[in-house]
DRENDO-1510 file (C-alpha; in Angstrom, 1 decimal, always signed):
<recs>
REC; n; res; u; v; w
REC; 1; MET; -16.3; +11.8; +11.9 .
REC; 2; PRO; -13.3; +13.5; +13.4 .
REC; 3; GLY; -13.4; +11.4; +16.5 .
REC; 4; ALA; -13.3; +8.1; +14.5 .
REC; 5; GLU; -10.5; +9.4; +12.4 .
REC; 6; MET; -8.5; +10.2; +15.5 .
REC; 7; VAL; -9.1; +6.8; +17.0 .
REC; 8; PHE; -8.0; +5.2; +13.7 .
REC; 9; ASP; -4.8; +7.3; +13.5 .
REC; 10; ILE; -3.9; +6.4; +17.2 .
REC; 11; LEU; -4.5; +2.7; +16.5 .
REC; 12; LEU; -2.4; +2.9; +13.3 .
REC; 13; ALA; +0.5; +4.6; +15.2 .
REC; 14; VAL; +0.3; +2.0; +18.0 .
REC; 15; LEU; +0.3; -0.9; +15.5 .
REC; 16; LEU; +3.3; +0.6; +13.7 .
REC; 17; LEU; +5.3; +0.6; +17.0 .
REC; 18; VAL; +4.1; -2.9; +17.8 .
REC; 19; LEU; +5.1; -4.3; +14.4 .
REC; 20; ALA; +8.5; -2.5; +14.6 .
REC; 21; VAL; +9.3; -4.0; +18.0 .
REC; 22; ALA; +8.0; -7.4; +16.9 .
REC; 23; ALA; +10.1; -7.4; +13.8 .
REC; 24; ILE; +13.3; -6.6; +15.8 .
REC; 25; ASN; +12.6; -9.2; +18.5 .
REC; 26; ALA; +11.1; -12.0; +16.3 .
REC; 27; PRO; +12.7; -15.4; +17.3 .
REC; 28; ARG; +12.9; -16.5; +13.7 .
REC; 29; LEU; +14.4; -14.6; +10.7 .
REC; 30; TYR; +11.5; -15.6; +8.5 .
REC; 31; SER; +9.0; -14.1; +11.0 .
REC; 32; ALA; +11.1; -11.0; +11.2 .
REC; 33; VAL; +11.0; -10.6; +7.4 .
REC; 34; VAL; +7.2; -11.1; +7.3 .
REC; 35; LEU; +6.7; -8.6; +10.0 .
REC; 36; PHE; +8.9; -6.2; +8.2 .
REC; 37; ILE; +6.8; -6.5; +5.0 .
REC; 38; ALA; +3.6; -6.0; +7.1 .
REC; 39; LEU; +5.3; -2.9; +8.6 .
REC; 40; GLY; +6.0; -1.5; +5.1 .
REC; 41; LEU; +2.3; -1.9; +4.1 .
REC; 42; LEU; +1.2; -0.1; +7.2 .
REC; 43; LEU; +3.7; +2.7; +6.5 .
REC; 44; ALA; +2.2; +3.0; +3.1 .
REC; 45; LEU; -1.2; +3.4; +4.7 .
REC; 46; THR; +0.3; +6.0; +7.0 .
REC; 47; TRP; +1.6; +8.0; +4.1 .
REC; 48; ALA; -1.8; +7.8; +2.5 .
REC; 49; ARG; -3.4; +9.1; +5.7 .
REC; 50; LEU; -0.9; +12.0; +5.7 .
REC; 51; GLY; -2.0; +13.0; +2.2 .
REC; 52; ALA; +1.0; +11.7; +0.3 .
REC; 53; PRO; -0.3; +9.0; -2.1 .
REC; 54; ASP; +2.9; +9.0; -4.2 .
REC; 55; LEU; +5.0; +8.2; -1.1 .
REC; 56; ALA; +2.5; +5.6; -0.1 .
REC; 57; LEU; +2.8; +3.8; -3.5 .
REC; 58; ALA; +6.6; +4.0; -3.3 .
REC; 59; GLU; +6.7; +2.6; +0.2 .
REC; 60; ALA; +4.3; -0.3; -0.8 .
REC; 61; ALA; +6.4; -1.1; -4.0 .
REC; 62; ILE; +9.9; -0.6; -2.6 .
REC; 63; GLY; +9.7; -0.9; +1.2 .
REC; 64; ALA; +7.2; -3.8; +1.4 .
REC; 65; GLY; +7.4; -5.3; -2.1 .
REC; 66; LEU; +10.9; -5.3; -3.6 .
REC; 67; THR; +12.8; -5.1; -0.3 .
REC; 68; GLY; +10.6; -8.0; +1.0 .
REC; 69; VAL; +11.5; -10.1; -2.0 .
REC; 70; LEU; +15.2; -9.3; -1.6 .
REC; 71; LEU; +15.1; -10.3; +2.1 .
REC; 72; LEU; +13.2; -13.5; +1.4 .
REC; 73; SER; +15.7; -14.4; -1.3 .
REC; 74; ALA; +18.6; -13.7; +1.0 .
REC; 75; LEU; +17.0; -15.8; +3.7 .
REC; 76; SER; +16.6; -18.7; +1.4 .
REC; 77; ARG; +20.4; -18.8; +1.0 .
REC; 78; SER; +21.3; -18.5; +4.6 .
REC; 79; ASP; +22.5; -21.3; +6.8 .
REC; 80; PRO; +19.6; -23.0; +8.6 .
REC; 81; GLU; +21.6; -23.5; +11.7 .
REC; 82; THR; +22.2; -19.8; +12.1 .
REC; 83; ARG; +18.6; -18.7; +11.7 .
REC; 84; HIS; +17.3; -18.9; +15.2 .
REC; 85; LYS; +20.1; -17.8; +17.4 .
REC; 86; PRO; +18.8; -15.3; +19.9 .
REC; 87; ARG; +20.9; -12.3; +20.8 .
REC; 88; ALA; +21.3; -11.6; +24.5 .
REC; 89; GLY; +20.2; -8.1; +25.6 .
REC; 90; ARG; +18.8; -7.3; +22.2 .
REC; 91; SER; +15.5; -6.0; +23.6 .
REC; 92; GLY; +17.2; -3.8; +26.2 .
REC; 93; LEU; +19.5; -2.3; +23.6 .
REC; 94; ALA; +16.6; -1.7; +21.2 .
REC; 95; LEU; +14.6; +0.1; +23.9 .
REC; 96; LEU; +17.7; +2.2; +25.0 .
REC; 97; GLY; +18.4; +3.1; +21.4 .
REC; 98; SER; +14.8; +4.1; +20.7 .
REC; 99; ALA; +14.7; +6.3; +23.8 .
REC; 100; PHE; +17.9; +8.0; +22.9 .
REC; 101; LEU; +16.6; +8.5; +19.3 .
REC; 102; LEU; +13.3; +10.0; +20.6 .
REC; 103; LEU; +15.2; +12.3; +22.9 .
REC; 104; ILE; +17.3; +13.6; +19.9 .
REC; 105; LEU; +14.3; +14.0; +17.7 .
REC; 106; TRP; +12.4; +15.9; +20.5 .
REC; 107; GLN; +15.3; +18.3; +20.9 .
REC; 108; ALA; +15.7; +18.8; +17.2 .
REC; 109; VAL; +12.1; +19.0; +16.0 .
REC; 110; LEU; +10.3; +20.8; +18.9 .
REC; 111; PRO; +12.1; +24.2; +18.4 .
REC; 112; LEU; +11.1; +24.2; +14.7 .
REC; 113; ALA; +7.5; +25.1; +15.7 .
REC; 114; ASP; +8.7; +28.5; +17.0 .
REC; 115; MET; +11.5; +29.0; +14.5 .
REC; 116; PRO; +10.7; +31.3; +11.5 .
REC; 117; THR; +11.8; +29.9; +8.2 .
REC; 118; ARG; +11.8; +31.6; +4.8 .
REC; 119; LEU; +12.5; +28.5; +2.7 .
REC; 120; PRO; +8.8; +27.7; +1.9 .
REC; 121; THR; +8.2; +31.4; +1.0 .
REC; 122; LEU; +11.3; +31.5; -1.2 .
REC; 123; ALA; +10.3; +28.2; -3.0 .
REC; 124; GLN; +6.8; +29.6; -3.7 .
REC; 125; GLU; +8.1; +32.9; -5.0 .
REC; 126; ALA; +10.5; +31.2; -7.4 .
REC; 127; LEU; +8.0; +28.5; -8.5 .
REC; 128; PRO; +6.8; +30.4; -11.6 .
REC; 129; LEU; +10.4; +30.3; -12.9 .
REC; 130; SER; +11.0; +26.6; -12.2 .
REC; 131; GLY; +9.1; +25.2; -15.1 .
REC; 132; VAL; +6.7; +23.1; -12.9 .
REC; 133; ASP; +3.7; +23.9; -10.8 .
REC; 134; HIS; +4.5; +21.8; -7.7 .
REC; 135; PRO; +7.1; +23.1; -5.1 .
REC; 136; VAL; +8.5; +19.7; -4.2 .
REC; 137; THR; +9.2; +18.9; -7.9 .
REC; 138; ALA; +10.7; +22.3; -8.3 .
REC; 139; VAL; +13.0; +21.8; -5.4 .
REC; 140; LEU; +14.1; +18.2; -6.3 .
REC; 141; LEU; +14.6; +18.8; -10.1 .
REC; 142; ASN; +15.5; +22.5; -10.3 .
REC; 143; PHE; +16.5; +24.3; -7.1 .
REC; 144; ARG; +18.3; +21.3; -5.6 .
REC; 145; ALA; +18.7; +19.0; -8.6 .
REC; 146; TRP; +22.0; +17.8; -7.0 .
REC; 147; ASP; +19.9; +15.8; -4.5 .
REC; 148; THR; +18.1; +13.8; -7.2 .
REC; 149; LEU; +21.3; +13.2; -9.2 .
REC; 150; LEU; +23.0; +11.8; -6.1 .
REC; 151; GLU; +20.1; +9.5; -5.4 .
REC; 152; LEU; +20.3; +8.1; -8.8 .
REC; 153; VAL; +24.1; +7.6; -8.3 .
REC; 154; VAL; +23.5; +5.8; -5.0 .
REC; 155; LEU; +21.0; +3.4; -6.8 .
REC; 156; LEU; +23.5; +2.8; -9.5 .
REC; 157; LEU; +26.3; +2.0; -7.0 .
REC; 158; ALA; +24.0; -0.4; -5.2 .
REC; 159; LEU; +23.4; -2.3; -8.4 .
REC; 160; LEU; +27.1; -2.4; -9.1 .
REC; 161; GLY; +27.7; -3.6; -5.6 .
REC; 162; VAL; +25.2; -6.5; -6.0 .
REC; 163; ARG; +27.0; -7.6; -9.1 .
REC; 164; GLN; +30.2; -8.0; -7.1 .
REC; 165; LEU; +28.6; -10.4; -4.6 .
REC; 166; GLN; +28.5; -13.2; -7.1 .
REC; 167; PRO; +25.3; -14.9; -5.9 .
REC; 168; GLU; +24.5; -18.3; -7.2 .
REC; 169; PRO; +21.9; -19.0; -9.9 .
REC; 170; GLU; +18.4; -19.4; -8.7 .
REC; 171; LYS; +15.6; -21.2; -10.4 .
REC; 172; LEU; +12.1; -19.7; -10.0 .
REC; 173; ALA; +9.3; -22.0; -8.8 .
REC; 174; ASN; +6.2; -22.5; -10.9 .
REC; 175; ALA; +3.8; -19.6; -10.4 .
REC; 176; TRP; +0.4; -20.1; -9.0 .
REC; 177; PRO; -2.3; -20.0; -11.7 .
REC; 178; ILE; -4.1; -17.2; -9.9 .
REC; 179; LEU; -0.9; -15.1; -10.0 .
REC; 180; GLY; -0.7; -15.7; -13.8 .
REC; 181; SER; -4.3; -14.6; -14.2 .
REC; 182; TRP; -3.8; -11.4; -12.1 .
REC; 183; ALA; -0.5; -10.6; -13.8 .
REC; 184; SER; -2.2; -10.0; -17.2 .
REC; 185; PHE; -4.4; -7.4; -15.5 .
REC; 186; LEU; -2.0; -5.9; -13.0 .
REC; 187; ALA; +1.0; -5.3; -15.3 .
REC; 188; PRO; -0.7; -2.9; -17.8 .
REC; 189; LEU; -2.5; -1.2; -14.9 .
REC; 190; THR; +0.8; -0.7; -13.1 .
REC; 191; VAL; +2.5; +0.9; -16.1 .
REC; 192; THR; -0.6; +3.2; -16.6 .
REC; 193; VAL; -0.5; +4.3; -13.0 .
REC; 194; ALA; +3.3; +4.8; -13.1 .
REC; 195; PHE; +3.2; +7.1; -16.1 .
REC; 196; TYR; +0.2; +8.9; -14.5 .
REC; 197; LEU; +2.3; +9.5; -11.4 .
REC; 198; LEU; +5.2; +10.7; -13.7 .
REC; 199; TRP; +2.9; +13.2; -15.4 .
REC; 200; ARG; +1.3; +14.2; -12.1 .
REC; 201; GLY; +4.6; +15.1; -10.6 .
REC; 202; SER; +4.7; +18.4; -12.4 .
REC; 203; HIS; +1.7; +19.9; -10.6 .
REC; 204; ALA; +1.0; +17.5; -7.7 .
REC; 205; PRO; +2.7; +14.8; -5.5 .
REC; 206; GLY; +4.3; +12.2; -7.8 .
REC; 207; GLY; +7.5; +11.8; -9.8 .
REC; 208; ALA; +10.2; +9.5; -11.2 .
REC; 209; PHE; +10.9; +7.4; -8.1 .
REC; 210; GLN; +7.3; +6.5; -7.5 .
REC; 211; ALA; +6.8; +5.7; -11.2 .
REC; 212; GLY; +10.0; +3.7; -11.5 .
REC; 213; ALA; +9.2; +1.7; -8.4 .
REC; 214; LEU; +5.7; +0.8; -9.8 .
REC; 215; ILE; +7.1; -0.3; -13.1 .
REC; 216; ALA; +9.7; -2.4; -11.4 .
REC; 217; ALA; +7.0; -4.0; -9.2 .
REC; 218; GLY; +5.1; -4.9; -12.4 .
REC; 219; ALA; +8.2; -6.4; -14.0 .
REC; 220; VAL; +8.7; -8.5; -10.9 .
REC; 221; VAL; +5.2; -9.9; -11.1 .
REC; 222; LEU; +5.6; -10.7; -14.8 .
REC; 223; ARG; +9.0; -12.4; -14.2 .
REC; 224; LEU; +7.5; -14.5; -11.3 .
REC; 225; THR; +4.8; -15.8; -13.7 .
REC; 226; GLY; +7.3; -16.5; -16.5 .
REC; 227; THR; +5.8; -13.9; -18.8 .
REC; 228; LEU; +9.0; -11.8; -18.8 .
REC; 229; PRO; +12.2; -13.5; -20.0 .
REC; 230; VAL; +15.4; -13.7; -18.0 .
REC; 231; LEU; +17.0; -10.3; -17.5 .
REC; 232; ARG; +20.7; -10.3; -18.2 .
REC; 233; TRP; +23.1; -7.5; -17.3 .
REC; 234; GLU; +24.9; -8.2; -20.6 .
REC; 235; SER; +21.9; -6.8; -22.5 .
REC; 236; ILE; +22.8; -3.5; -24.1 .
REC; 237; THR; +19.3; -2.3; -23.8 .
REC; 238; LEU; +19.2; -2.8; -20.0 .
REC; 239; ARG; +22.6; -1.2; -19.5 .
REC; 240; LEU; +21.4; +1.9; -21.4 .
REC; 241; LEU; +18.2; +2.0; -19.3 .
REC; 242; VAL; +20.2; +1.8; -16.1 .
REC; 243; LEU; +22.6; +4.5; -17.1 .
REC; 244; CYS; +20.3; +6.9; -18.9 .
REC; 245; GLY; +19.1; +8.7; -15.8 .
REC; 246; VAL; +22.6; +9.6; -14.4 .
REC; 247; ALA; +24.0; +10.1; -17.9 .
REC; 248; LEU; +21.3; +12.6; -18.9 .
REC; 249; PHE; +21.6; +14.4; -15.6 .
REC; 250; LEU; +25.4; +14.8; -16.0 .
REC; 251; LEU; +25.1; +15.8; -19.6 .
REC; 252; THR; +22.5; +18.5; -18.7 .
REC; 253; GLY; +24.8; +19.7; -15.9 .
REC; 254; ILE; +27.8; +19.9; -18.2 .
REC; 255; LEU; +25.9; +21.8; -20.9 .
REC; 256; THR; +24.3; +24.2; -18.5 .
REC; 257; ALA; +27.7; +24.9; -16.9 .
REC; 258; TRP; +29.3; +25.4; -20.2 .
REC; 259; LEU; +26.6; +27.3; -22.1 .
REC; 260; GLY; +24.4; +28.6; -19.4 .
REC; 261; GLU; +24.4; +30.2; -16.0 .
REC; 262; GLY; +25.9; +27.3; -14.0 .
REC; 263; TRP; +25.8; +23.7; -13.1 .
REC; 264; LEU; +22.2; +22.4; -13.5 .
REC; 265; ALA; +20.9; +26.0; -13.8 .
REC; 266; TYR; +18.4; +25.4; -16.6 .
REC; 267; PRO; +17.5; +28.1; -19.2 .
REC; 268; ARG; +14.2; +29.5; -18.2 .
REC; 269; ASP; +12.7; +28.9; -21.7 .
REC; 270; TRP; +13.6; +25.2; -21.5 .
REC; 271; ASN; +12.8; +24.5; -17.8 .
REC; 272; SER; +9.7; +22.4; -18.4 .
REC; 273; GLN; +11.1; +20.4; -21.3 .
REC; 274; LEU; +14.4; +19.6; -19.6 .
REC; 275; ILE; +12.6; +18.5; -16.3 .
REC; 276; LEU; +10.2; +16.3; -18.2 .
REC; 277; LEU; +13.1; +14.7; -20.2 .
REC; 278; ILE; +15.1; +14.1; -17.0 .
REC; 279; GLU; +12.0; +12.7; -15.2 .
REC; 280; VAL; +11.3; +10.2; -18.0 .
REC; 281; ALA; +15.0; +9.1; -18.1 .
REC; 282; ALA; +15.1; +8.8; -14.4 .
REC; 283; THR; +11.9; +6.7; -14.3 .
REC; 284; LEU; +13.3; +4.2; -16.8 .
REC; 285; SER; +16.6; +4.1; -15.0 .
REC; 286; ILE; +15.0; +3.5; -11.6 .
REC; 287; ALA; +12.7; +0.8; -13.0 .
REC; 288; ALA; +15.5; -1.0; -14.7 .
REC; 289; SER; +17.9; -0.8; -11.7 .
REC; 290; LEU; +15.3; -2.0; -9.2 .
REC; 291; THR; +14.2; -4.9; -11.5 .
REC; 292; LEU; +17.8; -6.0; -12.0 .
REC; 293; LEU; +18.5; -5.8; -8.2 .
REC; 294; VAL; +15.6; -8.3; -7.6 .
REC; 295; LEU; +15.5; -10.4; -10.7 .
REC; 296; GLY; +18.7; -9.9; -12.7 .
REC; 297; ASP; +20.3; -13.0; -14.0 .
REC; 298; ARG; +22.5; -14.3; -11.1 .
REC; 299; ARG; +25.2; -15.6; -13.4 .
REC; 300; GLU; +25.4; -12.3; -15.3 .
REC; 301; LEU; +25.2; -10.3; -12.1 .
REC; 302; GLY; +28.1; -12.2; -10.7 .
REC; 303; ARG; +30.5; -11.7; -13.6 .
</recs>
């Protein structure tokens, strides 16, 4: 029923705002982290309602799952005496900043409704030459492949930055028996769904970032249950997995600039094969990087 769907969407939007404000103004950091994780899950539901299941899975895996684990891990190392200090005027500043942001968005987005744009038309016209059947994949991995390359570089720099923080070793607590039972079912299911999203990205919403995030989430579950061994940065295999996405992208750019029509300008006869190869390498790189960010051996990360 259209009326029921409208009510649900309105309630979802209101609940998102309430959770966001509650997370900012929570009196305890632990409560703020829990509210942030709940907000990430609702954002995943929002993306699903908007018809973007790939973004919904990525938000649930990264925004709520992996980021939530990182925040809880950081909170466990914080000074207990500094956890509950309120900040004077925080609510007023948050409301003022939100109002200013809404004003900017209103002025920036509203004119777009009446402004003609040729970009969607150009993307659709060039789609048969891109090597894939989905315009978003064509833009991110062909027409503007620079964007995806730089995203992989940012993720690599984030991992290298964490290695310089020299966090102390952390011993994982014993897993709940129910978590161990579910892990044997969830892990292979996660990998299957991840590679389905990777394959689906050529003709529908999906791609490397969603697939890599799901594989990393499955690895986190296996590590928490003790099924997966300790992940060490000194491992040559892990280093290769982390670097393979950026390395293959750079190698492709160099070869196309040297032998072809320009930097990351793929030969038309090899479009599909190159994009698939880059997507697979990016998936493995993203999965390894996110897993190391959350569960990498603290002693090795700190070297």
